[in-house]
C-alpha positions in Angstrom: -28.8 3.4 28.5 -29.0 3.5 24.7 -26.4 1.4 22.9 -24.2 3.4 20.5 -24.3 2.3 16.9 -21.3 0.4 15.6 -20.1 1.5 12.2 -18.0 -0.5 9.7 -16.3 1.6 7.1 -14.8 -0.1 4.0 -11.9 1.3 2.0 -13.6 -0.3 -1.0 -10.8 0.0 -3.6 -8.2 -1.2 -1.2 -10.3 -4.3 -0.5 -11.3 -5.2 -4.1 -7.6 -4.9 -5.1 -6.8 -7.4 -2.4 -9.7 -9.6 -3.5 -8.5 -9.5 -7.1 -5.0 -10.6 -6.1 -6.2 -13.1 -3.5 -8.8 -15.0 -5.5 -7.7 -16.9 -8.6 -8.8 -15.3 -12.0 -10.1 -18.7 -12.9 -13.2 -17.6 -11.0 -15.3 -16.4 -13.9 -18.8 -15.4 -15.1 -20.8 -17.7 -17.4 -19.4 -15.7 -20.4 -15.8 -16.3 -19.3 -15.3 -12.8 -17.8 -13.2 -12.8 -14.6 -15.2 -12.0 -11.5 -12.6 -12.9 -8.9 -12.6 -9.3 -7.4 -16.4 -9.2 -7.3 -16.8 -12.6 -5.6 -13.8 -12.1 -3.3 -15.2 -8.8 -2.1 -18.7 -10.2 -1.5 -17.2 -13.1 0.5 -15.1 -10.6 2.5 -18.1 -8.4 3.3 -20.1 -11.4 4.4 -17.3 -12.4 6.8 -17.1 -8.9 8.2 -20.8 -8.7 8.8 -20.9 -12.1 10.4 -17.9 -11.6 12.6 -18.4 -7.9 13.6 -22.2 -7.4 13.6 -22.2 -3.7 12.5 -25.3 -1.5 12.7 -24.0 0.7 9.9 -21.9 -0.3 6.9 -20.5 2.1 4.3 -18.5 1.3 1.2 -16.3 4.4 0.9 -15.3 5.1 -2.7 -12.5 7.0 -4.5 -14.3 9.7 -6.5 -10.8 11.0 -7.2 -7.9 8.7 -6.3 -5.3 11.5 -6.9 -6.8 14.9 -6.0 -5.3 17.9 -7.7 -5.0 19.8 -4.4 -2.7 17.1 -3.1 -0.7 16.9 -6.3 -0.3 20.7 -6.3 1.4 20.5 -2.9 3.5 17.4 -3.7 3.7 16.8 -7.5 5.1 13.2 -7.0 2.0 12.2 -5.1 0.9 8.8 -6.6 2.5 10.0 -9.9 3.9 6.5 -10.6 0.4 5.0 -10.7 -0.9 7.3 -13.4 -1.9 5.5 -16.6 -3.2 8.6 -18.4 -3.2 12.2 -17.4 -6.5 14.0 -18.0 -6.7 17.8 -18.0 -9.3 18.8 -15.5 -8.8 15.4 -13.8 -9.1 12.9 -12.3 -6.2 11.1 -13.9 -6.7 7.5 -14.9 -5.1 5.1 -12.4 -3.1 2.1 -13.6 -5.4 -0.9 -12.9 -5.0 -4.5 -14.1 -6.9 -5.0 -17.4 -9.1 -7.7 -15.9 -9.9 -5.7 -12.7 -11.2 -2.5 -14.4 -14.3 -4.1 -15.9 -15.2 -5.6 -12.5 -15.4 -2.3 -10.7 -18.8 -1.2 -12.2 -20.2 -4.7 -11.4 -19.1 -4.3 -7.8 -20.9 -0.9 -7.7 -24.1 -2.3 -9.2 -24.2 -5.2 -6.8 -23.6 -3.0 -3.7 -26.4 -0.7 -5.0 -28.8 -3.5 -5.6 -28.1 -4.9 -2.1 -28.7 -1.5 -0.5 -25.2 -1.2 1.0 -24.4 2.6 1.1 -21.7 3.6 -1.4 -20.3 7.0 -0.7 -17.7 9.2 -2.5 -17.1 12.9 -2.9 -15.8 14.8 -6.0 -12.2 15.8 -5.4 -11.6 13.4 -2.6 -10.3 9.9 -1.9 -12.0 7.2 0.0 -9.6 7.9 2.9 -11.1 11.4 3.2 -14.6 10.0 3.2 -13.6 7.6 5.9 -11.9 10.4 7.9 -15.1 12.5 7.7 -17.5 9.7 8.6 -15.2 8.8 11.5 -15.2 12.4 12.8 -19.0 12.4 12.6 -19.5 9.0 14.3 -21.1 8.9 17.7 -20.2 5.3 18.4 -17.4 2.8 17.8 -15.9 2.6 14.3 -14.0 -0.2 12.6 -12.2 0.8 9.4 -11.4 -2.0 7.1 -8.4 -1.2 4.9 -5.2 -2.5 3.5 -3.8 1.0 3.6 -1.6 2.0 6.6 -2.3 5.7 6.0 -5.6 5.2 7.9 -3.8 4.2 11.1 -3.8 7.9 11.8 -7.5 7.7 12.7 -7.0 5.0 15.4 -8.3 6.4 18.7 -8.9 4.2 21.7 -10.9 6.8 23.6 -13.4 7.0 20.7 -13.4 3.3 19.9 -11.8 3.8 16.4 -9.8 0.8 15.2 -8.4 -0.5 11.9 -9.0 -4.0 10.7 -6.0 -4.6 8.4 -5.9 -7.6 6.1 -2.6 -9.4 6.7 -2.9 -12.0 4.0 -5.3 -11.5 1.1 -8.6 -10.8 2.7 -8.7 -13.9 4.9 -6.8 -12.8 8.1 -7.4 -9.5 9.8 -5.2 -7.8 12.3 -7.0 -5.6 14.8 -5.0 -2.4 15.0 -5.5 -0.2 18.1 -3.2 2.3 19.8 -1.3 -0.4 21.7 -0.5 -2.2 18.4 0.7 1.1 16.9 2.8 2.0 19.9 4.4 -1.4 19.9 5.2 -1.4 16.2 5.8 2.3 15.4 6.3 4.0 18.8 3.4 6.4 18.2 -0.3 6.4 18.7 -2.9 7.2 16.1 -2.5 10.9 16.5 1.3 10.7 15.7 1.1 8.2 12.9 0.6 10.8 10.1 3.7 12.8 11.2 5.7 9.6 11.4 4.6 8.7 7.9 5.5 12.0 6.4 8.9 12.0 7.9 9.6 8.4 6.9 8.0 8.8 3.4 5.9 6.3 1.5 7.1 5.2 -1.9 3.7 3.5 -2.6 2.1 7.0 -2.5 5.0 8.9 -4.0 5.8 10.7 -0.8 9.6 11.4 -0.6 9.9 11.8 3.2 13.0 13.3 4.7 16.1 11.7 3.2 18.1 9.8 5.9 15.2 9.7 8.4 13.6 6.3 8.5 10.8 4.9 10.6 12.8 4.3 13.8 14.5 7.7 13.7 11.2 9.4 13.0 9.7 7.6 16.0 12.6 8.7 18.2 12.3 12.3 17.1 8.6 12.3 17.8 9.2 10.7 21.2 11.8 13.4 22.1 10.1 16.5 20.7 6.4 15.6 20.8 5.2 16.5 17.3 6.4 17.8 14.0 6.3 21.4 15.2 8.5 20.5 18.2 11.0 18.6 15.9 11.3 21.6 13.5 11.7 24.0 16.5 14.5 21.8 17.8 16.1 21.7 14.3 16.2 25.5 14.3 17.6 25.7 17.8 21.4 25.5 18.0 21.1 24.6 21.7 18.9 21.5 21.1 20.3 18.0 21.4 19.3 17.1 17.8 22.3 15.7 15.9 24.0 17.8 13.3 23.2 15.3 10.5 19.5 15.2 11.5 19.4 19.0 11.8 20.8 19.4 8.3 18.4 16.9 6.8 15.4 18.5 8.5 16.4 22.0 7.4 16.9 20.9 3.8 13.5 19.3 3.9 11.7 22.3 5.5 9.8 23.1 2.3 8.5 19.6 2.0 7.6 19.4 5.7 5.6 22.7 5.4 3.2 21.2 2.9 3.3 17.4 3.6 0.9 17.4 6.6 -2.0 18.6 4.4 -1.3 15.8 1.9 -0.8 13.0 4.4 -3.6 13.8 6.8 -7.0 12.6 5.7 -9.7 15.2 5.5 -12.4 15.2 8.2 -14.8 17.8 6.8 -15.7 16.5 3.3 -19.1 17.5 2.0 -20.9 14.2 1.5 -24.2 13.4 -0.2 -27.1 12.2 1.8 -27.3 8.4 2.3 -28.6 5.7 4.6 -25.7 4.0 6.4 -27.9 1.3 8.0 -26.9 -2.3 7.3 -29.5 -3.7 4.9 -31.3 -6.8 6.1 -32.8 -7.6 2.7 -31.8 -6.4 -0.8 -33.0 -2.9 -1.9 -33.6 -4.2 -5.5 -34.1 -8.0 -5.5 -34.9 -8.1 -9.2 -31.7 -6.2 -10.2 -29.7 -8.4 -7.8 -31.1 -11.6 -9.4 -30.2 -10.3 -12.9 -26.7 -9.4 -11.7 -26.3 -12.8 -10.0 -27.3 -14.6 -13.2 -25.3 -12.4 -15.6 -22.1 -12.6 -13.5 -22.4 -16.0 -11.9 -22.2 -14.7 -8.3 -23.6 -17.9 -6.9 -22.5 -18.9 -3.4 -20.6 -15.7 -2.7 -23.7 -13.6 -3.0 -25.7 -16.1 -1.1 -23.2 -16.1 1.8 -23.5 -12.3 2.0 -27.3 -12.4 1.9 -27.4 -14.9 4.7 -25.0 -12.7 6.7 -27.2 -9.7 6.2 -30.3 -11.5 7.3 -28.3 -12.1 10.5 
């Protein structure tokens, strides 16, 4: 029997943010520029490849971190993170001054290595991950520090999340058992739990007065969001008067929130080769980048891991 390919999907921005805050900014290039995010990410990828042995590896990118179609539905979506609004978008995200210059370096290094780097205009990395997960024929490990992607966890398809607990050093393996123990829902119910609870980090208001535990209880009692709203509109249901009022007052939000919270699964993606490279695609470019940015042992560890 043919073994199904194992795919590792990286929520790249989430991981380089973690690397930036987890590695001291005293890690610098020969010219004094900080490269803590670059080197931290390379070390993290090296560890992932060494520990999880993927066949395919894709660095998923935010071509648009705050898509207009999501903002149109919920104007507060990620609004607190906007550094500069740009007519026609995408808006500029507030990013630490010493991280911004490292992002193009990360992209150049990934390209020289031959690690697939994939984004799509008008979509977030989450949507790229959702689409690649939907297309996958074999098991998928999603590496992210963003709980939104718990909605993709699916034991029957072998889809898990590897969630960095502290910096990028310790990973928690999140499957449906972990979700049910912590949140009372499986992967399929997580998006609805999240939209009821709200998420200040994404500017999602949620339903006032309904926190995580109440949302989980409502989903357990009524099955899904449609069932909850049907119960809210049914005078004979056992839903409490206070919850009924809160849900009715939030009906407009609840009507649009699912489209915002759920990751897309049908994004048009460019052609690319997802296969894990065993040797650099452009060794000369990689040598120049290694010298220019002082990537040293971090890059060497990744190259060794890729050689496998």
